C-alpha angles and dihedrals in degrees: 000000000000119000118231110241121211114259113258089226121058117235114273110247117207115226104197119213125235095258093051093050090047092054092046091047088052090051091053089047090055093043090055092056094262090295105185125220096041098096096121093042091049091049094048093046092049092050092050093045093050090047088050089050094241109157120222093247087060094049096094093122117071119225097017123218089266090068098049130065116260113270094020113133094243090049092052092045092047091049092053089050093049089051091049090047091051090057093056 
């Protein structure tokens, strides 16, 4: 069996700009039915989604698995929704 070797280049981490985060957070706000009082949550989720390279059209599930601890019920549910959305 062949051993995997580490990539000579570290993964590229996307550092979204403020305008990009604002646009994504607004998308999440509209997606939630314009639910008020979630500004900070939308901002943090938008930032995390952009860093995880989750495009807006794949952001159907709120609080994606990258925001929840592994094995947590919300994490499992979101992962299932993300898989379902990938199939569509």
